[in-house]
Phi, psi and omega in degrees: 000132179249137180203159179276149172226090187065241179264003181261160173250125179248152175236128173246125180260113179270096188273144176295343178281359176092006176258158176225075178291139175251131179239140181254138176297123183255318183222144169235116181232100183064245184259017183241131177241124182243135177249143177233151181307134180241318179187183178184168178254138180063034182231127164251106187306329182288339185228332188277131173288130183198158172290131189243330176208161187213147183224126172255138174229123175269101184287317178201182178292349181244008188207133174226154177231148176223145174229134176244131180247132181261148174239147168209151183052037173080011180207164177301126182262007176086353180279122180236127171263135183231151177220135179226115185243128176235137176288134176266136178269000000 
């Protein structure tokens, strides 16, 4: 879920694992928007596995890519969820 928080853009990931990490848009560089962990529900960052950052890339008007990075035990655990969407003509 994406929503505004004052002048910021927040993303809340409602995970089937029972966590709800909130990520704040940190950088916009050209066609790339990056979110970083800001807070969350049912999360102890030092121990709980959770989505920690997310990246959107607008490749073209017909194509977008997304990457989700997971953390566990207080660090990036190497698990990346990816999505690549292309408009079909």
